[in-house]
C-alpha positions in Angstrom: -43.6 -32.5 -3.7 -41.3 -31.5 -6.7 -42.8 -32.4 -9.9 -40.5 -32.2 -12.8 -42.0 -31.0 -16.2 -39.7 -33.3 -18.2 -40.3 -36.1 -16.2 -44.0 -35.5 -16.0 -44.0 -35.6 -19.7 -42.8 -39.0 -19.9 -46.7 -40.0 -18.7 -48.8 -37.0 -20.1 -48.6 -35.0 -23.3 -48.2 -31.5 -22.3 -47.2 -29.8 -25.9 -48.7 -26.7 -26.1 -49.2 -25.9 -22.6 -46.9 -23.4 -20.9 -45.7 -24.4 -17.5 -47.2 -21.4 -15.4 -50.7 -22.3 -17.2 -50.0 -26.1 -15.9 -49.6 -24.6 -12.6 -52.5 -22.3 -12.5 -55.0 -25.2 -13.7 -53.4 -27.7 -11.1 -53.9 -24.9 -8.0 -57.6 -24.3 -9.7 -58.2 -28.2 -9.4 -57.3 -28.5 -5.9 -53.5 -29.3 -6.0 -52.0 -26.0 -4.5 -48.9 -25.0 -6.3 -46.4 -23.3 -4.3 -43.8 -22.1 -6.7 -42.5 -22.7 -10.3 -38.9 -22.7 -10.7 -36.1 -22.7 -13.2 -35.2 -23.5 -16.1 -31.6 -22.9 -14.4 -29.9 -22.3 -17.6 -30.8 -22.9 -21.4 -28.2 -21.4 -23.7 -27.8 -22.8 -27.0 -24.1 -21.4 -26.6 -23.5 -23.9 -23.9 -22.3 -27.3 -25.8 -20.4 -30.6 -25.4 -16.9 -30.2 -26.4 -14.2 -32.5 -26.8 -10.8 -31.6 -25.7 -8.3 -32.9 -28.5 -4.9 -31.4 -26.9 -4.5 -30.6 -23.4 -0.7 -29.2 -22.8 0.9 -27.0 -19.6 0.4 -22.8 -20.2 4.0 -21.8 -21.4 3.5 -18.7 -18.8 1.3 -20.3 -15.8 2.3 -23.5 -13.7 -1.1 -24.1 -13.1 -3.4 -23.3 -16.3 -3.6 -25.6 -19.2 -4.1 -24.9 -22.9 -6.7 -26.9 -24.4 -7.4 -27.6 -28.2 -11.4 -28.3 -27.9 -13.8 -29.3 -30.5 -16.9 -27.6 -30.0 -18.8 -28.5 -33.6 -17.8 -25.8 -35.6 -14.8 -27.5 -37.4 -12.0 -25.2 -36.3 -10.6 -26.1 -32.7 -11.1 -23.5 -30.3 -8.5 -22.7 -27.8 -9.3 -22.5 -24.1 -7.4 -21.8 -21.0 -8.4 -24.0 -18.5 -7.4 -24.1 -14.6 -9.1 -27.4 -13.7 -6.8 -30.1 -12.2 -8.7 -32.8 -13.7 -8.9 -31.2 -17.3 -7.1 -33.7 -20.0 -7.1 -34.8 -23.5 -9.5 -37.3 -24.8 -12.3 -35.8 -22.3 -15.8 -34.7 -23.3 -16.6 -31.8 -21.6 -19.0 -28.6 -21.0 -18.1 -25.9 -23.1 -19.5 -22.3 -22.7 -18.7 -20.5 -25.9 -18.3 -16.6 -26.3 -21.7 -14.7 -25.9 -23.1 -17.7 -23.3 -24.4 -16.3 -20.1 -24.2 -18.6 -16.9 -26.3 -18.4 -13.9 -25.2 -15.2 -11.6 -25.0 -13.0 -15.0 -21.6 -14.0 -16.0 -21.1 -13.5 -19.7 -18.4 -15.3 -21.5 -15.9 -13.3 -23.8 -13.2 -14.0 -25.8 -10.0 -13.1 -23.6 -6.2 -13.1 -23.1 -4.9 -15.3 -20.1 -1.1 -14.5 -18.9 -0.5 -14.0 -23.0 -3.0 -16.8 -24.6 -5.9 -16.4 -26.3 -9.0 -18.3 -24.6 -12.2 -18.4 -26.6 -14.7 -19.9 -24.1 -14.8 -21.5 -20.7 -14.8 -25.4 -19.6 -17.4 -25.4 -16.9 -17.6 -27.1 -13.4 -21.0 -28.2 -12.7 -21.1 -25.6 -9.9 -20.4 -22.9 -12.6 -23.5 -24.3 -14.5 -25.7 -23.6 -11.3 -25.6 -27.3 -9.4 -26.3 -27.1 -5.9 -23.1 -28.1 -4.5 -24.7 -31.0 -2.6 -25.6 -32.9 -5.9 -22.0 -32.5 -7.3 -20.2 -35.9 -7.3 -17.2 -35.8 -5.0 -15.0 -36.5 -7.7 -15.8 -33.4 -9.6 -16.0 -31.3 -6.6 -13.0 -29.2 -7.4 -12.9 -29.6 -10.9 -14.6 -29.7 -14.3 -17.1 -32.1 -15.4 -16.3 -34.8 -17.4 -19.1 -36.5 -19.8 -18.9 -40.5 -19.3 -22.0 -41.4 -21.9 -22.5 -41.2 -25.8 -22.7 -37.6 -26.7 -22.5 -35.6 -29.8 -19.9 -33.0 -30.0 -21.4 -29.5 -30.0 -25.2 -30.4 -28.9 -26.6 -28.4 -26.5 -25.6 -29.3 -22.8 -28.4 -27.9 -21.0 -30.8 -30.7 -22.0 -27.9 -33.2 -21.0 -27.8 -31.8 -17.3 -31.6 -31.2 -17.0 -30.9 -27.4 -16.4 -33.5 -26.4 -18.8 -36.0 -28.5 -16.8 -38.8 -26.5 -14.7 -40.0 -27.6 -11.5 -43.5 -27.3 -9.8 -43.5 -27.4 -6.6 -46.8 -28.6 -5.0 -48.0 -28.2 -1.4 -49.9 -31.4 -0.7 -52.7 -31.8 1.9 -52.7 -34.7 4.0 -55.6 -36.5 2.3 -53.6 -36.4 -1.3 -50.9 -39.0 -0.5 -51.8 -40.3 -4.0 -49.7 -37.0 -5.6 -46.8 -38.0 -3.6 -45.7 -39.8 -6.9 -45.0 -38.5 -10.6 -47.7 -41.5 -11.8 -50.0 -39.8 -9.6 -49.6 -36.3 -10.6 -49.8 -37.5 -13.9 -53.2 -39.2 -13.4 -54.4 -35.7 -11.9 -52.7 -34.0 -14.9 -54.5 -35.9 -17.4 -57.8 -35.8 -15.8 -57.4 -32.0 -16.1 -56.7 -32.0 -19.5 -58.6 -35.1 -20.6 -55.6 -36.7 -22.0 -54.3 -40.1 -22.2 -51.8 -41.3 -19.2 -48.6 -43.6 -20.6 -47.9 -45.7 -17.4 -44.7 -47.9 -17.5 -45.1 -51.5 -18.1 -42.2 -53.0 -16.3 -40.7 -55.9 -18.5 -38.0 -57.8 -15.9 -36.0 -60.6 -17.6 -36.3 -63.2 -15.1 -33.5 -66.0 -14.4 -34.4 -69.9 -14.3 -32.7 -69.7 -10.7 -35.3 -69.2 -8.1 -35.2 -66.3 -5.4 -36.6 -69.1 -3.2 -33.3 -70.8 -3.1 -31.9 -68.1 -1.4 -34.4 -66.5 0.7 -37.5 -67.2 2.7 -40.3 -64.7 4.1 -42.2 -64.9 7.3 -44.5 -62.3 8.7 -45.3 -62.5 12.7 -47.9 -59.6 12.7 -50.1 -59.5 9.7 -51.8 -56.4 11.0 -48.5 -54.5 11.2 -47.1 -55.7 7.7 -50.1 -57.2 5.6 -47.7 -57.7 2.8 -44.2 -58.8 2.3 -42.2 -59.3 -1.0 -38.3 -60.2 -1.4 -36.4 -60.4 -4.6 -32.9 -61.7 -5.0 -30.8 -59.9 -7.8 -27.2 -61.3 -8.1 -24.3 -59.8 -10.2 -24.6 -56.2 -9.7 -21.7 -53.6 -10.5 -22.4 -50.6 -8.0 -21.4 -47.4 -10.0 -22.6 -43.9 -10.4 -25.8 -43.6 -12.3 -26.3 -42.9 -16.0 -26.8 -39.0 -16.1 -30.6 -39.4 -16.9 -31.3 -41.0 -13.7 -29.1 -38.6 -11.5 -31.2 -35.5 -13.0 -34.6 -37.3 -12.3 -33.3 -37.5 -8.6 -32.0 -34.3 -8.6 -35.1 -32.8 -10.0 -37.1 -34.5 -7.0 -34.6 -33.0 -4.2 -33.0 -36.3 -3.7 -28.9 -36.5 -3.8 -28.0 -39.3 -6.0 -25.3 -41.9 -4.4 -24.6 -45.0 -6.4 -27.1 -46.9 -9.2 -29.0 -49.4 -6.9 -29.9 -46.8 -4.2 -30.5 -44.4 -6.6 -33.0 -46.8 -8.7 -35.0 -47.5 -5.3 -35.1 -43.6 -4.9 -36.2 -43.2 -8.6 -39.3 -45.9 -8.1 -40.2 -44.0 -4.7 -40.7 -40.8 -6.5 -42.3 -42.4 -9.6 -44.5 -45.0 -8.0 -44.8 -43.4 -4.5 -43.6 -47.0 -3.2 -40.8 -47.1 -1.0 -38.4 -50.2 -1.4 -35.4 -51.1 0.1 -32.1 -53.1 -0.7 -30.3 -55.0 1.6 -26.8 -56.3 0.7 -27.4 -60.2 0.6 -24.2 -61.2 1.9 -24.3 -58.7 5.0 -27.8 -59.8 5.4 -26.0 -62.9 6.2 -29.2 -65.1 6.5 -31.4 -67.1 4.1 -35.0 -66.0 5.8 -36.6 -62.7 6.3 -38.5 -62.5 9.3 -40.7 -59.3 9.7 -41.9 -58.7 13.8 -42.4 -56.4 16.3 -39.1 -55.5 18.0 -38.2 -56.7 21.5 -38.0 -54.3 24.6 -34.5 -52.7 24.5 -33.2 -54.5 21.5 -31.1 -51.9 19.5 -30.1 -51.3 15.7 -27.4 -49.0 14.2 -29.1 -47.1 11.3 -27.9 -46.2 7.9 -27.4 -42.3 9.6 -24.7 -44.1 12.2 -27.3 -43.7 15.1 -27.5 -46.5 17.6 -31.3 -46.8 17.9 -33.1 -48.3 21.0 -36.3 -50.2 20.1 -39.8 -51.2 21.8 -42.5 -53.8 21.0 -44.6 -50.8 19.2 -41.7 -50.8 16.5 -41.9 -53.1 13.4 -38.4 -54.3 12.6 -37.0 -56.4 9.4 -34.8 -59.2 10.6 -32.8 -61.9 9.4 -34.4 -64.4 11.8 -32.0 -63.1 14.7 -30.9 -59.4 14.6 -32.8 -56.4 13.3 -31.8 -54.9 9.7 -34.1 -52.2 9.3 -37.2 -50.1 11.0 -39.9 -51.1 8.9 -40.7 -48.1 6.3 -38.3 -45.8 8.3 -34.7 -46.5 7.9 -32.5 -49.5 7.2 -29.9 -50.6 8.8 -26.2 -50.1 8.7 -24.9 -53.6 8.9 -26.7 -54.4 5.7 -26.0 -51.3 3.5 -25.4 -51.6 -0.1 -21.8 -50.6 -0.6 -19.3 -50.0 -3.5 -18.3 -54.1 -3.4 -22.1 -55.3 -3.2 -22.5 -57.9 -6.0 -25.9 -59.6 -4.9 -28.9 -57.6 -3.0 -32.2 -58.5 -1.3 -34.8 -56.4 -2.9 -37.6 -55.3 -0.1 -41.1 -54.4 -1.5 -43.8 -54.4 1.4 -46.8 -52.8 2.8 -46.6 -51.6 6.2 -49.3 -50.4 8.6 -49.4 -46.7 8.5 -49.9 -46.4 12.1 -47.0 -48.7 13.0 -44.5 -46.4 10.5 -45.6 -43.4 12.0 -44.7 -44.7 15.6 -41.4 -45.6 14.6 -40.7 -42.6 12.7 -42.1 -40.3 15.7 -40.1 -42.2 18.4 -36.6 -41.8 16.8 -37.1 -38.4 15.3 -36.6 -39.9 11.6 -38.7 -38.4 9.1 -37.8 -39.9 5.4 -39.3 -39.6 1.9 -40.2 -43.4 2.5 -41.9 -42.7 5.9 -44.1 -40.0 4.6 -45.2 -41.8 2.3 -46.1 -45.2 4.2 -47.5 -42.9 6.9 -50.0 -41.7 4.4 -50.9 -44.7 2.9 -49.3 -46.1 -0.7 -51.4 -48.2 -3.2 -51.1 -51.8 -2.3 -52.3 -52.8 -5.4 -49.0 -51.5 -7.2 -46.2 -52.9 -4.7 -45.5 -55.5 -7.0 -45.4 -53.4 -10.1 -43.2 -51.1 -8.4 -40.7 -53.7 -7.7 -40.8 -55.3 -11.1 -40.2 -51.4 -12.3 -36.5 -51.6 -10.0 -35.9 -54.8 -10.7 -36.0 -54.0 -14.6 -34.1 -50.6 -14.0 -31.4 -52.8 -12.4 -30.7 -55.3 -14.9 -30.5 -52.5 -17.4 -28.2 -49.8 -15.6 -26.5 -52.0 -13.3 -25.9 -55.6 -15.0 -28.3 -57.4 -12.4 -29.7 -61.0 -13.0 -33.1 -61.4 -11.2 -33.7 -64.9 -9.8 -37.1 -66.5 -10.5 -40.3 -64.8 -9.1 -40.7 -62.8 -6.0 -41.0 -64.7 -2.7 -43.8 -63.4 -1.1 -45.8 -63.4 2.5 -49.2 -61.9 3.1 -51.1 -60.5 0.7 -52.0 -57.3 -1.8 -55.6 -58.1 -1.9 -58.2 -55.0 -1.8 -61.7 -54.3 -1.5 -62.4 -50.8 -3.2 -64.6 -48.6 -1.3 -67.7 -47.9 -2.8 -69.7 -44.3 -2.7 -73.3 -43.9 -3.9 -74.6 -40.6 -4.9 -77.4 -39.3 -7.0 -76.5 -36.4 -9.7 -79.2 -33.9 -8.0 -77.9 -34.4 -4.6 -74.5 -33.2 -6.0 -76.1 -30.4 -7.8 -77.9 -29.2 -4.6 -74.6 -29.4 -2.5 -72.7 -27.5 -5.1 -75.1 -24.9 -6.5 -74.6 -26.1 -10.0 -76.7 -27.7 -13.0 -74.2 -30.3 -14.0 -75.5 -32.9 -16.2 -75.3 -36.5 -15.8 -73.2 -36.7 -18.8 -71.0 -34.0 -17.4 -70.5 -35.9 -14.3 -69.7 -39.4 -16.4 -67.3 -37.4 -18.3 -65.5 -36.3 -14.9 -65.4 -39.7 -13.3 -64.0 -41.4 -16.4 -61.4 -38.5 -16.4 -60.6 -39.4 -13.0 -60.4 -43.1 -13.9 -62.5 -43.9 -11.2 -64.8 -47.4 -12.4 -68.2 -46.5 -11.6 -71.9 -47.8 -12.4 -74.9 -45.7 -13.5 -78.6 -46.3 -12.6 -80.8 -43.4 -14.0 -79.3 -40.7 -12.3 -77.5 -42.6 -9.5 -73.9 -43.1 -9.6 -71.9 -45.9 -7.5 -68.2 -45.2 -7.8 -65.6 -47.6 -6.9 -62.6 -45.7 -5.4 -59.2 -47.2 -6.5 -56.5 -47.9 -4.3 -54.6 -44.9 -5.4 -57.2 -42.8 -4.0 -57.5 -43.6 -0.2 -59.3 -40.4 0.3 -62.3 -41.6 -1.5 -64.8 -42.7 1.2 -68.1 -41.0 1.7 -70.6 -38.9 -0.5 -69.0 -35.4 0.1 -65.5 -36.8 -1.1 -67.1 -37.3 -4.7 -69.0 -33.8 -4.1 -65.4 -32.4 -4.0 -64.1 -34.3 -6.9 -66.7 -33.5 -9.4 -67.0 -29.9 -8.1 -63.0 -29.1 -8.8 -62.7 -31.0 -12.1 -66.0 -29.3 -13.1 -64.0 -26.1 -12.1 -64.6 -23.9 -9.0 -64.4 -21.0 -10.9 -67.2 -22.2 -12.9 -69.6 -22.3 -10.0 -72.3 -19.6 -10.0 -72.1 -17.1 -6.9 -75.3 -15.4 -5.6 -75.5 -13.1 -2.9 -78.4 -14.4 0.1 -81.6 -13.2 -0.5 -83.9 -11.6 2.2 -83.2 -9.5 5.1 -79.1 -8.9 5.5 -77.8 -7.8 9.0 -75.1 -5.3 8.4 -71.8 -6.7 10.1 -70.0 -4.8 12.8 -67.5 -4.8 15.8 -68.9 -6.0 19.0 -68.6 -3.6 22.2 -65.4 -5.4 23.4 -63.8 -5.4 19.9 -64.3 -1.9 19.6 -62.8 -1.6 23.1 -59.8 -3.3 22.0 -59.6 -0.9 19.2 -59.8 2.1 21.2 -56.9 1.0 23.7 -54.8 0.3 20.6 -55.2 3.6 19.1 -54.6 5.1 22.4 -51.3 3.5 23.2 -50.1 4.3 19.7 -51.0 8.0 20.1 -49.3 8.0 23.5 -46.1 7.3 21.7 -45.9 3.4 22.1 -45.6 0.9 19.2 -47.2 -2.7 18.7 -45.4 -5.6 19.4 -46.2 -9.3 18.8 -44.2 -11.7 20.6 -44.5 -15.6 21.1 -47.3 -16.9 23.4 -44.7 -19.5 24.3 -41.4 -18.9 26.1 -38.7 -20.9 28.1 -39.2 -22.2 31.2 -37.1 -19.8 33.1 -39.0 -17.0 31.8 -42.3 -18.5 32.4 -42.7 -17.5 36.1 -40.9 -14.2 35.7 -43.0 -10.8 36.1 -46.2 -12.3 36.8 -48.9 -9.6 38.1 -49.6 -10.0 42.1 -53.0 -11.3 41.6 -52.2 -14.1 39.3 -49.1 -15.2 41.5 -51.2 -15.3 44.6 -53.6 -17.9 42.7 -50.4 -20.2 42.7 -50.8 -20.6 38.9 -48.1 -22.7 37.0 -47.4 -22.3 33.4 -48.3 -25.0 31.3 -45.5 -27.0 29.6 -45.9 -28.5 26.4 -45.3 -32.2 26.0 -43.3 -31.8 22.7 -41.9 -28.2 22.4 -39.7 -27.6 19.1 -37.3 -25.9 20.9 -36.2 -25.1 24.3 -36.8 -21.3 23.8 -40.4 -22.0 23.3 -41.8 -24.9 25.9 -44.1 -23.1 28.1 -47.4 -21.0 27.8 -46.5 -17.5 29.4 -47.9 -15.9 32.3 -46.6 -12.7 31.3 -45.8 -10.9 28.2 -43.0 -8.8 29.9 -39.9 -11.5 29.2 -40.5 -11.7 25.8 -41.1 -7.7 25.1 -37.9 -7.1 27.2 -36.1 -9.7 24.6 -37.3 -7.5 21.8 -36.1 -4.1 23.8 -33.0 -5.8 24.3 -32.5 -7.0 20.5 -33.3 -3.5 19.2 -30.9 -1.7 21.9 -28.1 -4.0 20.7 -28.7 -2.7 16.9 -28.3 1.0 18.5 -32.3 1.6 18.6 -31.6 3.2 21.8 -35.3 4.8 22.3 -37.9 2.0 22.1 -41.5 1.6 23.5 -43.2 -1.5 23.0 -46.6 -2.7 24.0 -48.6 -5.9 23.3 -52.2 -6.9 23.8 -52.3 -10.4 24.5 -53.3 -13.7 26.2 -51.7 -15.5 29.3 -52.5 -18.9 30.4 -53.9 -20.0 33.4 -54.5 -23.7 34.3 -56.9 -24.2 37.3 -56.0 -28.1 37.5 -53.2 -30.0 35.6 -54.3 -31.9 32.6 -57.3 -29.2 32.1 -57.3 -26.9 29.3 -56.1 -23.4 30.5 -58.1 -20.5 30.3 -57.0 -17.0 28.7 -56.6 -13.5 30.3 -56.1 -11.0 28.1 -53.7 -8.5 29.1 -51.7 -5.1 28.0 -48.2 -5.2 28.7 -45.3 -2.6 28.1 -41.8 -2.0 28.3 -40.1 1.6 27.6 -36.5 2.6 27.7 -34.6 5.7 26.5 -35.7 9.2 25.6 -39.4 10.2 25.7 -38.7 13.6 24.4 -35.8 14.4 22.1 -35.6 17.8 20.7 -32.1 18.6 19.6 -32.6 22.2 18.1 -34.3 23.3 21.3 -31.8 21.5 23.8 -34.6 19.4 25.4 -33.8 15.9 26.4 -36.6 13.9 28.4 -35.4 10.1 29.6 -38.5 8.0 30.4 -39.3 7.6 34.2 -41.9 6.3 36.1 -44.4 9.2 36.0 -44.1 8.9 32.1 -45.5 5.1 32.3 -48.2 6.0 35.0 -49.3 9.1 33.1 -49.7 6.7 30.1 -51.8 4.3 32.0 -53.8 7.4 34.2 -54.9 8.5 30.5 -55.9 5.2 29.4 -58.3 4.7 32.5 -59.6 8.3 32.2 -60.4 7.7 28.9 -62.3 4.1 29.4 -63.4 4.1 33.2 -65.9 6.0 35.4 -64.5 4.5 38.4 -60.6 5.9 39.7 -57.9 3.6 39.5 -55.3 3.9 42.6 -51.5 3.2 42.6 -49.9 2.0 45.4 -46.4 1.6 46.3 -45.2 -1.8 46.3 -42.2 -4.3 46.2 -42.3 -6.7 43.6 -39.5 -9.3 42.3 -37.4 -8.2 39.8 -38.6 -4.6 39.9 -37.1 -1.5 41.6 -38.4 -1.5 45.4 -38.9 2.2 45.2 -40.0 2.8 41.8 -42.9 0.5 41.8 -47.0 0.3 42.0 -49.6 -2.0 41.7 -52.9 -0.6 40.5 -56.2 -1.2 42.1 -59.8 -0.9 40.7 -62.4 -1.4 43.0 -59.8 -2.5 45.9 -58.7 -5.6 43.4 -55.4 -5.4 42.2 -55.3 -5.1 38.2 -51.7 -4.9 37.4 -48.5 -3.2 38.3 -45.7 -0.5 36.6 -42.5 -0.1 37.8 -38.8 0.3 36.7 -36.6 -3.1 36.4 -34.4 -3.7 39.1 -30.8 -2.4 38.5 -29.4 -6.1 38.4 -32.2 -7.2 35.8 -31.7 -4.0 33.9 -27.8 -5.3 33.8 -29.0 -9.0 32.9 -30.8 -7.6 29.9 -27.8 -4.9 29.0 -30.5 -2.0 29.4 -30.3 1.4 31.0 -33.2 2.5 32.8 -36.5 0.7 31.7 -39.8 0.8 32.8 -42.7 -2.1 32.4 -46.2 -2.2 33.2 -48.8 -5.6 32.9 -52.5 -4.7 33.0 -55.2 -7.2 33.1 -57.3 -5.8 30.4 -60.2 -8.1 30.5 -60.7 -7.0 34.2 -60.7 -3.2 33.2 -63.2 -3.5 30.2 -65.7 -5.7 32.3 -65.7 -2.1 34.1 -66.3 0.1 31.0 -69.8 1.3 31.0 -72.0 2.4 28.0 -72.6 5.8 30.0 -72.1 8.9 27.6 -71.8 12.3 29.0 -71.6 15.8 27.6 -71.1 19.1 29.5 -71.5 22.3 27.8 -68.2 24.4 27.8 -69.1 27.2 30.4 -68.7 30.7 29.2 -68.0 32.0 32.7 -64.4 32.4 33.8 -62.2 30.1 35.9 -60.1 30.7 38.8 -56.8 29.6 39.4 -55.1 29.2 42.8 -51.9 27.9 44.0 -51.2 26.0 47.6 -47.9 24.5 48.4 -47.8 22.8 51.9 -44.7 21.2 54.0 -46.0 17.2 55.2 -44.3 14.3 56.0 -42.1 12.8 53.1 -43.7 9.4 53.2 -47.2 10.8 53.0 -48.5 10.4 49.3 -49.6 13.4 47.1 -52.8 11.5 46.0 -53.9 11.2 49.4 -53.7 15.1 49.9 -55.1 15.6 46.3 -58.1 13.5 47.3 -58.6 15.9 50.2 -58.3 18.9 48.6 -60.8 18.0 45.9 -63.1 16.9 48.7 -63.1 20.1 50.8 -63.2 22.4 48.0 -66.6 21.6 47.0 -68.8 22.5 45.2 -66.7 24.6 42.6 -63.4 22.9 42.7 -63.1 21.6 39.3 -59.9 20.0 39.3 -56.4 19.6 41.4 -53.1 19.2 40.1 -49.6 18.4 41.4 -47.0 20.7 39.8 -44.1 20.9 42.2 -42.2 18.5 44.9 -39.3 19.9 46.6 -37.3 18.4 49.3 -34.0 19.8 49.3 -31.3 21.0 51.4 -33.7 23.9 52.8 -36.2 21.7 53.7 -36.6 20.1 57.4 -35.4 16.3 57.6 -38.0 14.0 56.6 -40.1 16.4 55.1 -41.3 17.6 51.7 -43.1 20.3 49.9 -46.3 19.6 47.6 -47.6 22.6 45.5 -50.9 22.2 44.2 -52.5 23.9 41.2 -56.6 24.4 42.0 -59.2 25.6 39.6 -62.4 26.8 40.6 -65.5 27.4 38.2 -69.0 27.5 38.3 -71.2 27.1 35.2 -73.9 29.4 36.0 -72.1 32.6 37.1 -68.8 34.1 37.9 -67.5 33.2 41.1 -66.8 35.9 44.0 -63.5 36.1 45.3 -65.5 35.7 48.8 -66.4 32.2 47.9 -63.2 30.9 46.5 -61.4 32.3 49.6 -63.7 30.1 51.8 -62.9 27.0 50.0 -59.2 27.7 50.1 -59.8 28.4 54.0 -61.7 25.0 54.5 -58.8 23.0 52.7 -55.8 24.7 54.7 -57.9 24.1 57.7 -58.8 20.3 57.2 -55.3 19.6 55.9 -53.4 21.4 58.8 -55.7 19.1 61.0 -55.6 15.8 59.3 -52.2 15.9 58.0 -50.2 18.1 60.0 -49.8 20.0 56.8 -48.1 23.7 57.1 -48.9 26.0 54.4 -46.2 27.8 53.1 -46.0 31.4 52.4 
């Protein structure tokens, strides 16, 4: 809701209250202020001028030499290039020294040899939004068509000196979707009087009932409908003050008839609609639920297909409006309109919501009907509109309004005790203070001892139970005045759970390993939702969960893997010349066991890495990321978390490189995969070699034990041995490593592969693998004989079991 300070001052005296203080006090009372804007322009050197003479510039075909009265006695000569400038116009003049929006300072100058003492301004130059500039002034200066005084400041005239307060309203405060509603709130905050409009309509003797009748077929969907016929209107531009009010509320002026209905919409929160009576083509209004397949062409030019869930306004035959949502094009008010049918009604919020949702039409009117309007002010709002139409459009209001239904309303009563309120808030507010607050809110009440019975006004539909009054009293008393205390007694210090600590450890490890954390959408597009799914998930035949009403096709399904969105982020960076990218994400995927059931979440860690892993130009060292880089990161993570060994097994997975992909197994259960993107997929994403992994973090963390171990650093030296074996090319190095470790006991501490060779001097189908073995005893120095014996055992075992040949 956009609230104009100058408009608000029509209802509440704000003298001495700074706008920022007003915004702060509104926020403290429960109306959250998002922003205070303006003023756009407030410069006394921008004034109203009168063009006394306008001739062509002697040295330029497209410039005019104007003699302008700016209220200083002597005429100011101004060079103007606007095509619509002419003698006899009142215009806006920026005198020398004025500063326009954007910082342009006006100075005396010479243009094509002629002196220019200021600038005749267009609305755009004064800070107007292009959409609010009338069509006739889009390519020229603004010409004033109302009574003005030469030399008077022009900024107030165009409302450029106004300040706008933007309020973020919660769904329950529909009363503040109007200037009057906000005025009630501000008057309550400052304990001030409120000056409400008092419509006074000049009614003709000729009755509206001679022209129209009203019939409601569904009283529940449409409790009240009023129609007023107004004749002899002249449709034209609205006066400047009305345009100013609408622009301050974010609404574009159209013409005086439509502008009046929009003005009352913002002032009262009551949507109204004006039909062209002659185009309505009937003497009756019938409101009913639409027929199946019935159509209407709405004001936006779209053909809408209706269903029996939509309430429509008809002329007894065809629909001319979707009630509370949008009017029909056929009976739209146009420049030649002279008679209108003014609608003032109350529609069921649920019915309006249904029509708005089904047709994707969200308007200022539907927003208010959906949240609930003040039914007791429907007629008053119509009278206010009629009064304005008489004054600014020359209309003739025919008799009394023709009505059907009722605006009767039974107020909600809420009873509470002062002691209860204080107990809930934690205060000692007196009964008199509570009385004062209720009176400031302008609620009717009865007091019996310390017990209040409050009757909520129709504008405050959010007041229904005792707790609502607790909130009202607390916020008007002042949240900042409520005392605060610390809990008494034993306080348990907060802390992280084991799971939370492990999550942080994983984050810290991956960041120290060189990866950067990313956060992508849990929603992805349909074609990505089944890609890069880990084998243990895929074999369960989970289908991605689709949203019923996705806001965009790019985010229509819950993900089964984070990899597609991570790759999209990598692609985005590479496209902007960031070629070395390493991203990871810890997040959930969503697994639905059966359709229409709530999906369960599985927390996983996924990563995508491309480019150089090491780059030291001064050392001439560049190392691109490869499979073993990413595998090493994972092995380090497992060593940090687990006592159990995680095994990597070669795999052939969809969209991954068949020779550079492995699944990870923990206790023979697959927990994820690691590998390079298939070259065709890399081309699809426009990437070089890129490696990914997807790991079931929940399963890994479930296997973490609390066992903490400590081993003293040995004071005895270790002995290293290197062994190289020629084996079949398909034999995994891990298998040999495991066998060496088993056979080298009890003193073999570690085994590490440091070289693999399968070049031209190697027999076909064979490879050489070199291992570094480290022997150590914590209690003494090992003898050469012990190491030689272990070495001999290892060699013999590998020769027998794997046909390995020891290289000399």
